[in-house]
N, C-alpha and C positions, 0 to 999 in steps of 0.2 A: 521208773518212767516219772515217777510222783515227784521225786527229787529234782529230776533234769526240770520239769515244769515249774516248781517252787524257785530254783534259782532262776529260770527264764524271767519269770512275774517278779522278781526280786530286781533283778537289772531294767527290766522296763518303768520299776518305779522311781529307781534311781535315775534314768536318765529322765523321765518325765518331772520330777524336782529339778534336775538341772536345766531343761527346758523353760519351766517357771523362772526358775532364775536369770536364764536369757531374756526371758520378756521383761521383767525388770530393768533389766540391763537397757534395753531397748527403749523403755520409759525414762530411764535415766540420761540415756545417752539423747533423745530429747530435749531433755530439761536442760541439760548441759550445752547443746546447741545454740538453744533458742537465749541462753543466758549469756554465752560468749558472742553471738549476733547483736542483743540488745546492750550489751556493755562496747562493744566494736564501734556500731553506728548510732546508738544513742546517746553515749558518754565519751567517747575516742580514748576507750580503756582495753587493753589487752592484756591476757596472761597466757605465757606460754604452756605451763602446766594443765591449765583448763582445756586449750587447744588439744593436749597430747591426752586427755581425759577421755575425749571422746573417741579417738582414735582408738585407745586402749577397750574401753567399752565393745566399739565396734568390731574389733577382732576378736574379745572374749565371746560375742555373739556368735560369729562364725564358727569359731574355733568348737569351743563347748557345745554349742548347738548342733554339731554335726549326727551326735548319738541320737538327739530326740529327732532329730529331720528324719534320720532314718529310722528310727521306731514307728511313726507315724508313716513310715514310706512316700515321704514327700520330697526325696532327691532326685535327681535328675534320672530318666530312664527312656530308653526308647524301648519302649514296650511293642510294637506291633504285632507280634506273636505273642507276647506276655499276657496282654490285656484280657485276650477270650479264651485264656486256656484253662485246664483242669487243677485245681488245688494241688495235687501230684506232681504237675509238670512243673508248675510254680516253683513248686518245693524244692524237686530236684534243681532247678535253674538257679535257685536261692545259694542252694547247699555249695552247688559246685563254684558259682559266683563269689561267694564269701570265702572261699576255701583257697581258692585257685585265684582269684584276683584282687579282693579285699584284703583278703592276709597280708598277701607278700608287698602290696602296696603299703599298706601299716608298716610293714617289716623295714620297710625302706625309709619310709620317713622318720622312725624310732630311730633307727641305725643311724643315719646322717644327722639327726639334728638334735640327738642326748649330747654328742661333744659340746656342739655349739651351746646349748642351754646350760650344759654343766660348766665351762666355761668363763660365760656370763656369772653365774651364780658365785664362782671362785672369784672374779674380779670385783666383786660388787658392783657389776654396770650400773649406771646412771644415765640418762638420758645426755646427748650431746647438746641440746640448746641448753642457753643460760636461761636457767628459771624453770626448765623441764621437770619430769616427774623422775623422782628417784626410783633406784629397784628396776631397770629395764629389764633385768634378770625375770621378773614375774610376768610381764608381758611376753617373752621368750619362751618360758614355759608352757602358755596355751599351746604350744605347737607338740607339745608332748600330753598334755589333758586331750587333744583333739584325738590323738592316739587311742588314749586310754579309752574314751567315752564311746570312742566307733570302734573299739575292739573289745568291751562289752557287750556293746549291742549285734555287734559281730555273734559271740558266743549265745548269746539269746536267741538271734535269728536261726545260727546253726542248730540250736536246741529244737526251735520249732519246726523247721524243714525236718528234723529227725523224727520229731514226735507225729507231724504231718504222715509220712510215708511211712510210720508203722500203725496206722490207724488209731492214733493216740488224741483225744481231745482236750484240749486244755481245761474245758468245762467239764470232763469227766473226772477233774480232781475235786472230792469232796472235802479236802479240809480247810 
């Protein structure tokens, strides 16, 4: 069980780092939006690529930040019965929810998105706007990154549920 606990901690650390990267993206997005507004309304200057940058950053915040949000248990949940339940009940609900709801959802998104993103990479797709961002395939790949970070967190949460149901505590690991 110790190896599973270590894997879960590693995944949690990975998604925490991605979460901090997203926080940097939010800060960057604010700076870019502020700059766009000042240039547009203060100096009557506009850059399409700069406007697309904050749309890209916004997309990456939501797509990459999903794993961190799930780690922090800040996702949307209707928890009328869940909130006051025992740890074992929560672990059971989480285990079944992850395996039978989230995993198929991620599979469907990956399955339908992969060809879309792959074609974009093959074409070297760029923005349709004149003066827009190059490498639109990077933005589209955020869909696959969403699946990856959320899948990794799913694995970590499944491990935690299994450990909880088997009365193993992550703090019991002395390494």
